[in-house]
C-alpha positions in Angstrom: -31.5 -3.9 17.0 -32.8 -3.5 20.1 -30.2 -2.4 22.0 -29.6 0.3 19.7 -33.3 1.5 20.5 -32.3 0.9 24.1 -29.8 3.3 24.0 -31.5 6.0 22.2 -34.4 5.8 24.9 -31.6 4.9 27.6 -29.5 8.1 27.3 -32.1 10.8 27.4 -33.9 9.2 30.1 -30.5 9.4 32.2 -30.3 13.2 31.4 -33.8 13.4 32.7 -32.9 11.6 36.3 -29.8 13.5 36.7 -31.6 16.8 35.4 -34.3 16.1 38.3 -31.7 15.2 41.0 -29.7 18.5 40.3 -33.0 20.2 40.6 -34.1 18.7 43.4 -30.9 19.3 45.4 -30.6 22.9 44.7 -34.5 23.1 46.3 -33.4 21.1 49.2 -31.7 23.5 51.0 -34.3 26.2 50.5 -36.9 23.6 51.9 -34.7 22.7 55.1 -34.5 26.5 55.8 -38.3 27.0 55.7 -38.8 23.9 57.7 -36.0 25.2 60.6 -38.0 28.5 60.6 -41.7 27.3 61.3 -43.3 29.2 64.0 -40.7 31.7 63.8 -42.7 35.2 64.2 -42.8 37.8 61.2 -42.4 41.4 61.9 -41.5 44.6 60.6 -37.4 45.8 61.3 -35.7 49.0 61.0 -33.0 49.1 58.6 -29.9 50.1 60.4 -27.0 49.8 58.1 -25.7 47.6 55.1 -22.6 44.9 55.5 -21.0 44.6 52.2 -18.9 41.7 50.8 -18.8 39.6 48.6 -20.6 36.2 49.0 -18.8 33.6 47.4 -19.1 32.2 44.0 -22.4 33.2 43.0 -21.7 37.1 43.7 -19.2 36.7 40.7 -17.0 39.1 42.4 -19.7 41.8 42.6 -20.3 43.7 45.6 -23.0 42.7 47.5 -25.2 43.8 50.4 -26.8 42.2 53.5 -29.0 44.4 55.9 -28.6 44.9 59.5 -31.7 46.0 61.2 -33.6 46.3 64.7 -36.9 45.1 65.4 -39.1 44.6 68.5 -40.1 41.2 69.6 -43.5 40.4 71.3 -42.7 41.8 74.7 -41.7 45.3 72.9 -37.7 44.6 73.7 -35.6 45.6 70.7 -33.2 43.4 69.4 -30.5 43.6 66.8 -30.0 41.4 63.7 -27.9 40.6 60.5 -29.4 39.2 57.3 -27.8 36.2 56.2 -29.0 37.0 52.7 -26.7 39.1 50.7 -28.5 41.0 47.6 -27.3 43.1 44.5 -28.5 46.3 46.0 -27.7 48.4 49.5 -31.5 49.0 51.8 -32.0 52.1 52.5 -31.6 53.0 56.3 -34.4 53.8 58.0 -36.9 51.6 55.7 -38.8 48.9 57.1 -38.0 45.4 55.9 -39.9 41.9 56.8 -38.0 39.8 59.4 -39.0 36.4 61.3 -37.5 35.6 64.3 -37.6 32.6 66.7 -39.9 33.2 69.8 -37.7 31.1 72.0 -34.6 33.0 71.4 -35.2 36.3 69.5 -31.4 36.7 68.8 -31.9 34.2 65.7 -33.8 36.4 63.2 -33.7 36.4 59.5 -35.3 37.5 56.2 -37.8 35.7 55.2 -36.8 34.7 51.5 -36.7 31.0 49.7 -33.1 30.7 48.7 -32.2 28.8 45.6 -29.0 28.2 43.6 -29.9 29.6 40.9 -27.1 28.0 38.7 -27.8 24.7 40.1 -31.7 25.1 38.9 -31.1 26.4 35.6 -28.7 23.4 34.6 -31.7 20.8 36.3 -34.3 22.2 34.6 -32.4 22.0 31.2 -31.4 18.9 31.8 -34.5 17.4 33.0 -36.4 19.3 29.8 -33.8 17.9 27.3 -34.1 14.4 28.8 -37.5 14.7 28.9 -38.0 15.2 25.3 -35.4 13.0 24.1 -37.3 10.2 26.0 -40.4 11.1 24.4 -39.0 11.6 21.1 -37.5 8.5 20.4 -40.3 6.7 22.6 -42.3 7.4 20.3 -40.3 6.5 17.0 -39.4 3.0 17.9 -43.1 2.1 19.3 
């Protein structure tokens, strides 16, 4: 009978582990991006246009927009940049948006966002919650 008890506790525990791993992998890219941008300087940029496109499976075939912008570096020189982050709405030309740029190479710039794969994060959290609940429930029943 103990093998059945182990099965009822082990299967939800595997869901918990898989959910935690999927959640971790979905957040890992964002933490790598944030780590790579350590020391970058925040500045306000002026929107000069919008790149129009579809950014892969995350867009669900919807039109997405990434702003083009102009910003001054610490020496007052003007630089042009293009966001690598797409959004559902166009930025209004002439408005100011926050930007981070690399002081060693101001041609490298991006918007300061925390990017997460929402689908993977959702699946991971659901699996982890299901696994945690099942593990707790069956452990309480069998102990």
